N, C-alpha and C positions, 0 to 999 in steps of 0.2 A: 512672556506670557506662557503660562503653564498649560498643560493638556487638561481638558475637562475631567474632573474626577469620576471614577466609577461609582455606581450605587453601592451602598454598604452590603456586606454579606453576599457578595457576588459569587456564585458557584463557578468553578472552572469550566472552560469550553470543553464539552464532552460529546461523544457520539451518541446516537439514539439509544433509547432504552431497549431492553429485550434480553438481558442476560447474555453471557458468553461474549460480551463486547459489542453487540449491536442487534438490531431487529433480525429475526430469522425469516427469510423469504424463501418459499419453495423453489428449488432448482428445477431446471428442465431436464431432469434425468428420468425419463418415463419408461415404464415397462412396455414390452412389445404389445401392440394392439390395445394399449390403454389410452383413453382420452386424456388430454391435458387437464390436470387438476386445477381447481380454483386456488387462488393464492391464500392458502390456509397456513398460518404461521405455526403449525404444529411442531412441537419439539422433535428433533431428530430427523426431520425431512431434509434431504440434501439441499444445500443452499446455492443460490446464485450469488453474484457479487453485487450487492445493492449499492446504489449511489445515494443513500439516504443522507440527509443533512443533520448535523448535530442539533439536538433539541434544546430548548430553553426550559429551565425548571419552571414549575407553576409560579406565576407572579413575577418572574424574572424580567428585568428590563435589560435591553441591550447595552453592553458596556461601550465606552467610547471607542470608536474605530472598529467595532464588531458589526458586520453586516447582519441584517435580519435574515434568518434562514428561510429560504423559499419553501413552497409547499412540497410535500413528499412527491418524489418522482417515481415512476414505475420501476419495477425491479430491473437492475442493470442487465442488459442483454436479452431480456424476455421479449418475445414477439409482441409488438404493440398493435392493438386493434384501432385503426383510425376512426374518427367520427364519420358518419355517412357523408359521402361526397368528397372526402379528403383522401389524398394519395397516401399509401403506406409509408412507414419510416424507411430511411435509406438502409441498405445492407451494411454489415460490419466492414471495418476498415480493410481494404485490400482484397475483400472477398468478392468474387464475381457477382455483380448485381443482375437482377432479372427485371426487365422492364414490365410495367404493369400492362396487362392486356388492354388494348385500346389507347394506351398512352402515346404510342408512336405508330406511324404508318407501318404496315407490314413490311418486314425486311429492312426497316430503317431504325437503327438503334444508336444511342449516343456513342461517340467515338471512344474506343478503348474499353467499352463495356462488353463483357462476354454474355451472349444470349444463347443458352443451351437449347437444343431442339425441344420444342414444346408439342405435346400431343394435341393434335387437332389444329396445328397451325400457329397459334400464339399471336396473331395480329388482331386488328379490330374485327368485329363480327363479319362473317360472310367471306373471309379470305379462303383461298384454296389451301388444302393440306399439302405439306411437303411429303414427297415419297420417302419411304424408309431408306432407300439408297441415298437420296439427297441429304437426308438428316445425318447419315453416317459420314458422308463426305464432308459436310460442313463441320460436324463435330470434330472429326479427325484433324481437319485443317486448323481449327482453333486451338486444339489441345497443345500445340507446340508454341503457341504465342504466349509471351510473358505478359501478365496483367500488371499494368503500372497504375497504382492507386494511391494518391496522397503521399508519394515519396517512397513506397515500398514495392519491391518487385516480387510478385507471386507467380509461381508456375501453375499452370492449370493442373488441378489435382485429379481430374478424370477426363477421359477422352470422349465421354458420352456413350461409349459402348462397354464400359466396365473395366477397361484395361488401364492400369495405373501408368502415369507418366514415369518413365524410367530414366529420364535425363538427370534426375537427382538421386543422391545416395540415400534411399529410404530404407529404414529398418522397421520390421513389424514385430509383433509379439506382445507380451503383457506389458512391456514398457512403453507401448505406443510407438510412435515413429520419430525419426530424427532426420533432418536434411542438412547435410554439411555444405560448407563453402569450399575453401581451399583444402585439399587433402594433405595430411602430414603437417609437420612444423610444430612450433611451440608458441603458445599464447604470449603476448608481449609481457604480461606480468608474471610469467613463469608457471610452473606446475602447482597443482593444489595439494593440500594435505589429506583431504578426505578420500578414503579408499573404500571400494566395495568389499563387504565382508564375504566370507565363504557362503554364508546363508543370508540372503537379503530379506527374508521373511521376518517381520518383527512381531513382537508380542506387546500387549499392554503392560507397561511398567508400573503405572499407578494412575489413579484418578483422584483429584482433589475436589471435594464438594465445596459448593459456595458457602462461605461463612455466614453466620446470622448477622443481619443488619436491619436498620430501621427504614432506610430510604435508598434512593439511587446513590450508588457509591462507586467512585473511581478506584480502579486497581491497576493503574498504568504502571508498566515496568516489569521486566523479567530478565534475569541474567543466568548464565551457565558458568560455573567454575569446574575445576577438575573433580570436585566432590559434591557440589550442590547445585540445585535449581532454586533460585531465589525469586520470591514473588510477594508483593504486598498483600496483607490481609486487612483486618479492621483495626485501625490505629496501631499498626504493627508492620514489620517486615519479617518474613520467615524464610529460613534456609532449609530446604528439604533435601534429603539424601537423593543424589542424582539417579540412583538405580531403583530405590525402594519407595521413595516419597515420604519416608518417615521424617519428622522434624529433627533437624540437627541443632538449630538455634532459633530463638525468637527475640526480636528487638522491639520492645514496646515503644510507642511514640506518643507524644501528647495529643496528636490529632491525625487525621487521615492523610495519606500520601496523595498528592494531586499532580505530580510531574516527576519524571526520572530521566536520567541521562541514558542514551542508547550506547554511549561509549564507556569503556572501563579502562582504568589504568593498568599497567603491566603487573602491578601487585594487587589487583582485584579491588580497587577502590572505585566507588560509583557515587554520583551526586544525586540527591533527591530534593524535592520541594514538598513541604507538608504544612498542614494547618497547625496553628499554635495551641488550639484547645479542641476538646472533643465537641462533636456536634450535639445540639440539643433541639428538642421540639419547640416550635413547629417548623423552624428553618433548619433542616438537617445539612447545613454546610457552614463553613467558616472561611475567612480569607486565607489564601495560600501565601503566607509571609515568611516562612522559615526555610532556609537553605541549609543543607547538611551533607556530610560525606560519610558513607558507610563502608566498613571493611567487610566485603562479601565473604571472606574466608572465616572470620570470627564472629560476625554479627554485631560488631560494636559500632556505635555512632561516634565517630572520631571528633566531630564538632558540629555545631549548628549556630547559625547567625541570622539576623534580620537587619535591614537597613531602613533608614528614614530618608525622605527627600531633602533637598537643599533649600526648600522654601519655608522651612520652619514647621512647627507643629509636631505632634507625637504619632501621627499616623504612619504605620509601616508600609513600605512598598510591597505591592502584591505581584506575584510572579505566576505565569502560566506554563513556563517550560524552563528546562535547564539542560546544559550540555557541559562538556569538558574537553580541553585540549592541552596536552602536556600537563603542566602543574597548575592550570587555571580552570576554575569552575565559573561558568557564566550563566546567569539566569535573566530572562527577559519577559516582557509583557507590556500591556498598554500603559503601565506606570513608568516604563523605562527599563533599562538594563543595569545590572551590577555584576561585579566579578570578585572572586575570592581565591585565595591561595589554597590549593588542593590539600596540602598537609596541615597548615595551621589555621585556616579559615580567615586569615587577615584580609580585610577589604582592599581590593586593588582599584576599583572605581565603583561609583554609584551614579544614579540618574542626576543629570544637571539640566538646567533650564537655559535656553538661548533664544535669541530674537527670532530665529527661524522655526521655533517650536518643534525641534527635532528630538526624537527619542529612539532608543534601540528596541525594536519589537521583539527581537530574539537573536539567537546565535546558532551557527553551525559549527560543530567541533570536530574532533578526530585529529588528523595530521596537521590541521591549521585551524585558526579561529577566524570566522567571518561573521560580520554583523549585518542584519537587515534593518535599515534605519529608515524611519518615516519622518518627513518634514512637511510643514505647511498646514493648511486648514483641512478640516474633515472633508469638505466638498472638493478641494483641489490639492490632494496630497502628492508628494514626490517621494518615491521609494528609491533608496540608495543602497547599494551593496558595497560594504567596506571590508577590506582585509585588515586585520588588527594585529598590533603587537600584543601578544597575550600578557605581557608583564605589566603594561600600563594602559592599554586600550588605544594607543595612538594609531590612527589609520595609516596604513601603508599605501592604499589606493582607494579610490571611490569610483563607482560606476553607477550612473543614473539609469534607472529602468525607464522604458518608454512610457509616454503619457498613457493613461488609462489603466495602469497597474496600481492596484490598491494594496496588495499583499504579495509577498514573494517567499519562496521556500528554498532552502539549501539542500540539494540532493547529495552533493559531494563537495568537500572543501579543497581536495587536492587529488585530481584536477578539480577546478571550481566549476560546478554546474548548478545553475539556478533555475527553478521552475516558477512560472508566473502565469496568471490568467489575464491576458491583455484585453482590456475592454469588457471584462466579465463575460467572455464567450465560451469558456470551457465548462463542461458539465461535471468534471471531477476535480476542479480547482486548478486545472492546467490547460493552457492553450499552446504554450511554447516552452522549450528548454533553451537556456542561454549558456553557451560554453565560453568561459572567460580564461584568459591566460594569467600568469602569475603577477602581471602588472595591472590587471583589471581591464584589459582590452578585450572587446568582443571578438571571438574567433568565429563563432557560428551560432545561428539561431535555428532551432529544430522545431518545426510545427508538430504538435502532438495533441490534437483535439481529443477531449475526453470520450467522444463517441467512437474513436478509432482505437484507443488503447485502454488498458485497465489500470494503468498507473494513476495514483491519486495522492493529493496533498491536502492537509488540513486547511480550512479556509483562513485561519488567522495565525496558527502556530508555524514556526519557521522550520523545525526539524522533524516533521511528522510524515514525510513522503513514504509511501509504501508501493510495493510491486514495481520497483525500478532500482537498478543498480548500475554502478559505473566502474569500469575496469578496462584494461587493454586499450586505452585511448578511445573507448566507445561508451555509449549509453545503451543499456539493454532494456527493452520494453515488451510486455506481453500485449498482443493484439486483442481486440474485442472478440468475444465469443461469436462464432458463426456456425452454420450447419456443417456437420461432418459428412463423411462418405457413406455412412450407413443410413438406415431408414429413420433413425431417431437419434437424438443426442448431439450436443455441440462439441466443438473443439476450438483450438486457437494455436498461436505460434508465439515464440519469443524471437524478436528481431533486434537489430542494433543499428546505430548511426555513428558515423565517425565524428568525434568531437572537434577535430581540426577543420573539417570541411562542412559538416552538417549533412553530408550525403549518406544514404542508406548503405550499409555494408552488405556484401554478398552473403547469401545463404540465410537459413532460418532453422530454428529447432521446432519441430512439430510436436504437439502434445500427444497426438495419436487419437484414434477414433474414440469419441465419447469422454476423453479426458480434456481438461483445460489446465493450464499451468501459469505460474508467475514466479519471478525470481525472488529469492530470499536474501542472498548476500553473495559476495565474491569469495572465492577460495583460491588465492593466488590469481592465476589467469582464468580459472574456471568459474562458471556460474552455478551456484546451488539453487535449485528450483523445486517447488512443490507442485505436485499434480493433483488437482481436485478430482475425486473419483466419480465414476458412473454409479448408478444405484446398486449394481450387483458386484462391484469390485472394490478393492481397497485403494487408498491413496498411495502415492509414491513420492520419494525424494530422489532427485536425479542430479548428477553432476554433468554439466554441459561443457565440453572442451571449448575454451575460448578461441581456439584456432580453427578446428574442424567442425565445431558444433555437434560432434558426436556425443550421444548421451550414454551415461553409465548409471544404472539403477543402484542407488545406495541403500534404499529401504523400500519395502512394500508392506503396507499395513494390512491387518486382517480385514476380510470382507464380511465377517459376521455382523448380522444386523444390529445388535446392541452396540458394538464397537463403532460400526459405521455411523449410527445415529449420533452417538456422543461426539465423534470427530467432526461430522459435517454440520452440527448444530452451531458451531462457531462461525461467525461472519469473517470471510477472508479479507474484507475491507477494514476490519477493526481489530481482529484478534492478533496476538503476537505469536509468530512462528519462529522457533529457535531450533536449529539443527547443529549438532556437533558430536563427533566421536561415536556415531552409530545410535544416537538418541535424538528423538524429535519431541519437542514440547510445544503445545498449543495452549495459550493462556488468554483469558478474558482481559479486557481493559475497562469494562464497565459492568456493574451488576445492577439489575433493575430493582425497583422497589418490590418487596415481597407482596404477593397477592394470593388471596384465598383460592383463586382459580389457576394458580401456576402449576398445580399438580397435573393438570390436563396436558401440559406440555412436556411431561416427563421429568426425569431428574436432571438437575443442572450441575455444572462443574466450574470450579475456578480455573482448573487446568487439567489436561490429560497428557500422558507421556507414553511414547512408544520406544522400544529398544530392540536392536538386533544383537546386543552384547549379552553374554551369558551372565 
């Protein structure tokens, strides 16, 4: 029995509208003595990290196996105002929580929860005030206690009297702070290649305006070569000079690009999925049926192929994502998966039908090829993780995900780390990470609820996880935003878990006051991370030593208002951040439908680039 077909002319699964890759939601970067602004999506206002769900195009029906997107959630990390009579939301992950006045009897707080001294007592009404001396004693005693919350150890960041806890190796300055674990030593995966330049202050290298389009348009994908920054346009792929942004080459395509591989071969070949024909009104989308490989150095399309199912008929298989591993290109979707030879385009396998109604939803690539396979009925699916022989698709092992998992994502193929939302409980597509060995045996399960961390994975696509990296036998995650040490502005940390045991590793990397940060990629054993800026400062790119967690600033962007507005108008949950060799590129993944009122949001860009190089 085959899978139920998708409706015709189904657009790809995409993030919300709003230009720059997602809706723009005002961040909580407030000027001193300024009241919190209403959530006005004005262009250029600093952004938070929204947890918006991908929208469906007007008139779109859900494809088979695709969940209906829930209602829009409030901005990620933004203080939520509860309805009258309801308790407020819980504090950020690992951050000291403050009991609600009247919620607990005075002096009785939940075990392990830090209650700082409260002016006027802090218990239910009518309680006696604590003396100033007693407040200092209590605060000082608690300052040395480690807060254990959800599996991460956090040291108290302030002793209640303004004196910082000095038991950790904190560094201050424009780069924020960093807290190291073990001192000295070398990260398990070795030293990184990225080095700090003599002058870390960057300049705007170029800004690419959004191209003209008729409707919502996907521009997923971006790559860096020695000479070029490569980005999809309208029915095209364009290679821009890495330093100047001037076009080096343009590859016309018969239709719009709708998926691209995040992996690139050693000789700069990358896989894409695109539509077979150009879009026409009134439905500005076509099925994504064509798979091809592009030489990113020359801009040539080396080959393109489509495949048909094994049940007969002329309908082409539709794909929503593509990856590559070695000499194999693998594309997946709700129609099933297919694979091709990277050099020739020869078909290695295509979707088949079996009694269990199994199909490959998608693949994780890179150093190994791993499939996420779904079997059974829509109401009772079984998700299976399979390590594949990339030459013929034969499974080397199979691991059954727990009941209640409808979709899974591949964070890393070697070591193998899978993200899943068990029981549909995670708010960002993740409730747990699963660490598997090379034989497909579970080593550790790491709880990582979406309200505790900023990592996110697409609801249906297999290789779209962001803000999470794997290296040194660990998984590195950014915690949720929480209040910083100043009077205003949030901050967060990057923490890690051991993939062998699932236990939290010691130490953390602090973003610093009013900065929040998330990892971009590994650089040997170091973590390359991006620091989202306060309203009056520029962003930063830092290298975090995988052993000591000491931070080195690689780049500091300008704080000028026009530059700041352009940079922060991208959504960190959907935009593509690429850093290499002293250059940072931020690119959109989705362009919204043109609107007559769009000018009120300021100028929009397809991508912006910063450089410390001359």
